[in-house]
N, C-alpha and C positions, 0 to 999 in steps of 0.2 A: 149836249156835250157829254163826253165820257168823263166819269168821275171814278177815281180809284178809291176803293174802300174794302174793308174786311171787318167782320163782326168782332174780331179780336181787339179792334180799336175801342170798343165799348169798355174795355177793362179799365178799372181804377188802379193806376200803377204807383200813385204817390199821394200822400195826405197833404195836398196843397191845392189852391184854386186852379193851378195848371192841369190838374187831373181830376177835378171834382166830378162826381157822378152826375150823369145826365147831359154832359156837354155834347157828345156825339149823337145821342138820341135827339136832342133839340135841333141839331143841324139836319139830321136825316129826315125828321118829320117835315121839314120845309122843302129840302132840295130833292128828295127821292122821287117825287112825282114828275119832276122836270128834267131829269138827267138819265143817262144810261150808265148804270153801275158796272164797273169792272173789278173783279176780285184781285186784291193785291197778292203778290208772291214775295217772299223774303229776298233781300239783297244777298248775293253770294259773299262768302268770306273774302274773296279776292276784291270785290267791289268795295267792301268796307275797309280792307287793308290799304287800298289805294289812297285813303284819306286819313285813317286813324292808325295809331301805333298799336303794336301787339299788346303792350301793357294796358292801354286804355280799353281795348277789346276785352281783356281778361277782367278788368274792373267792372265793366258792364255785366259780364257773365256772373261775377260774384254778387251783384246786386239783384240777380234773378229776373232781369228785364231784357236779356239779350234777344229772346225770340220776338217779342213785340217791337223792340227797337229795330231789329233787322227787317221785320215786316214793314215798318214805317219807311225805312230807307229804301226797301224794294218798291214800295208804292211810289216813292218819289222818282226812282229810276223809270218806272213804267210811265208815269205822267210825262216825264221829259221825252221818252222815246215816242210816245203817241203824239206829242206836240210837234214832232217833225212833219206830221201829216195834217194835224188839226189841233187847235188849242185844247188843253186838258187841265183838270184840277185834281190834285191829290188830297183827298180827305183822309189824312193820316194822323196818327198819334202814337208815340210821343212826338213833340216838336223837336227842332234840331238846331236853331240858329245860335244857341249858346254853347254848342259843342265845338271845341277846338280839336286839334289833332290828338293831343295827349291829355285832355281834360274836358270837363263839362260841368255846367251848373244850370240853374233855372229849370230843373226837371227835364232837361234835354240829355240825350245819351249819345246818339250818332248824329252827325250833321247831314240830314237828309238831302238838303239842297246841294251841298258840296259833293256828296257821293254821286248824285245824279249827273251833275255837270261834268265832273271829272271822268265819269264813265264814258259819256258821249265823246269827250275830247280824246281819251285814250283809244277809242274805237275809230277815230278819224271822222266822226259824223258831224262835228262842229269844229270851227277853228277859233271862234271868239264867243264870249258870253257876257251877259249883264245880269246881275242880281239886284232887283229892286225890293228892298226890305221895308214894308209899310207897317211893321209892328211898332207899338209904342216904345218897346225896349230895343236898345241898340244890339244888333246881331253880331256880337263880338267874335263868336266862334267862326262864322263865315268869313269875316274880315281876316282873322288870324290864319285860317287855312289857305286863303287865296293870296295872302300878302306875298309879293315877289313873283307871282305867276301872272305874267303880263297879258295873258289871254282873257282874264276875267276882270270886269269892273264890278265892285260891290258898293251899292249906295243905300244908305239908311236915311230915310226922310226925317228931317229934324224939326220942321215947323210945328207950332202948337196951335195955330188958329186955322180955321177951315179954309179960308181963301188962300192963305200963304201955303198951306199944305198942298192944295190942288195945283197951285201955280208952280210949286217946286217940282211936283211930278211932271207937269206939262213941260217945263223947261228941260228936264232930264230926258224925257221921251223924245222931244224934238231933236235932240242931238245924239240919239242912240242909233248906232249902226252896227249890229252884231248878228251872229248866227242864231242866237237863242236868248230870250229874256225869261228869266225865272223870277216869279214873285214869291218872296217869303211873306205869306199873307197872314199877318196878324190883324185882328179886328178890334183890338183894345183901345184904338183911338176914337172909337165911336162916341157920340154925344151921351149915350147911356152906359158907357163903359168907363174904364179908368182914365182914359185920355180926354174925353169930353169934347172932341173937336169936330168929328165928321158925322154927316148924316148917312143913312143907309144908301141913298141914291148916289152918294159920292164914290162908293165902291164900284158902282156900275160905270161911272165916269173914268175911274182909274183903269178898269178893265178895258174900256174902249181905247184909252190912250195907249195902253200897252199893245193891244191888238193892232192898232194903226201903226205904231212904231215898228213892230215886227213885220208887218206887211210892206212898209217902205223899204226895209232892209232885206226883203225876201227871206226872212228868217222865221223862227218859231217862237211860241210863247206858251208858258204854262204857269201854274201856281200851286203851292202846297201850303197846308194849314200850319200856322204857328200859334199866336195867342188869340185871346178873345174870351171874356169871362162872364158876360151877362147872357145867360142862356135864353132870356126872353127875346133878344134881338140878334143873337149870333147867327142863327140859321138864315134869317132874312139878309144879313150882311154878306154871308157866303154866297147866297143865291144871286145877290146883286152883282158881285164880282164875276160870277160865272156868266151871268147874262151879258155883262160888258165884254168879257173875253169872247163870247159867242157872236158878238155883233160885227159882221163883216161889211156893214154899209159904208164905213169910212175908208175902206181899203182902196 
């Protein structure tokens, strides 16, 4: 599978677990031998403005993180575009699902998922979309941005036990019929992370369910990195999701 990445994502951009040194290195150590890396390019100002206000963009610039935030958004756009031909993973940083149109928190700056999906929609390359947010934390920014836009469904998995969580995803994917499915891929629900619910193999199951749903819809699927804080297991969880998305046996 193609994985979007850039060495700039190694940067420690905030003094918080969300940006702790070593995160991307831990992921790359596990996934790099198994994937095809594609270097990210920044999102254009026009792509960012389609989702965020000018005042918000200026605030991000004032914090000195515009370049890396735009690069992460561009990586998400690339992952979404590639997924129109084959599933793709955006190994990007900073994350984005807490970024609304005119505000952001949780060490997010631009909403990478929203920028990617809105770009494909304005280009006429998709007509409907579904965002499956599997992060432990509610992706309020994505919900806020797409509220009232009837072409996108945003779903945050809410279950706290392993079986209920997987059943919730299964039910959602069984009824999913859209042009593209984007996974806001947070891995902090893992049994050795903050959420304590999922096993590593479960991310493979989730990837397979999403891939199968996209195939039934004759649509696309991709994922981009959000949370995940235990560096000992994070890379293995990312690889499991990639493996699941790569599995076409259930199509």
